[in-house]
N, C-alpha and C positions, 0 to 999 in steps of 0.2 A: 562631529566625530561620533557621538553617541547614536545618532540616527543611522549612520552607515553600519555601525556594529549591530543595531537592531535588525536592519534589513539583511545583513549577512547571517545572523542567527535564524531569522525567519526562513531564508533560503536553505540553510543547512537542515533545519527541521523538516522542511518540505521534501528535500531529497531523501532524508532518512525515512520519512513516512512512506514515500513511494517505494523505496528499497525494501522496507519491512513488509509492505503489502505484497510486493512481488515475491519476496522470499516466503511469506506465509501462503500465498497461492501455490507456489511451487511445492512446498512441503505438503500441503493438503492434497494436491493431485498425485504426487509420488507415493505418499504413505497411505492414503485413505481411499483411493479410487483405483480402478482397473485400467485407466487411460495411460497409454505409453507416450510420454512427452519427449522421447528421444528424436522424434521426427521434426521438432521445432514448430514452424508456422502451420504445417499440415495438421499437427495435433491440436493446435489452437482452433483451427477451422472445424475440425471434427467436434471438439467440445462446444463450439458455438452452434453448430448444426443440431446438436442434442439439446440446446437451450440452457446449458449449464454455465456458460462463461460469466454471466453476471453474478450468479450465485458464488462461483469460485472466487471472483474478485472481491466480493463482499466478505466471504469467510477469510480470505487472505488479509483483509484489513484489520482483523482481530489482533494480529501481531503488532500493528502499529499502535494499538492500545498500550502495549508494554512499553514501547518507546515513549509514548506520551506520559505514562506514569514515572518513568525514569527521569525524564526532563523536569517534571514538576517536583520530584524528590530533590533534584539538584538545584532547584530555584532558577531554572533556565526557561522562563516563561515564553520568550519569543521563539525558542526552538519548539516548545510544546505547541504554540500557535501554528508553527509551520507544519507540524504533524497533523493538526486538525484541518488545516487548509488542504493538505494532501488527501486526507480521507474524504473531505467534501468534494474535491476534484474527482476522486475515484467514484464517489456516489453519483455525481452528475454524468460521468462517463458510462456508468452502468445503466443509467436511464436511457442513454442514446444507443446502447448496443442492442 
C-alpha cells in the first residue's frame, strides 16, 4: 500500500515538474522576448532555428524549483523527487535538441 502511494506521489511530482517548466518557458517567452508564440509549433521551430530552444527550456525549469521548495516545505519528499526527475528529464532532452 505504501509503495503504491510513493509511486503515485512520484508521478504527481513528475507531472507538476513538467507543467511548471512548460509554464515557466511560456512565461519567459511571452514576457521577456520578442517571439510571438501564437503560431504554436511554427513558433517553436523558429525558436529552435535560432538555437534558443534549449536555453528557454532550461530557464523555464527555474519555476520547477519553486514547486520543489513547496513540496519540501510540506514534507512531501516523493513529490519533490518527482520534480527533480522531471528536471533531469528536461536536462537530458535539452542535450538531445
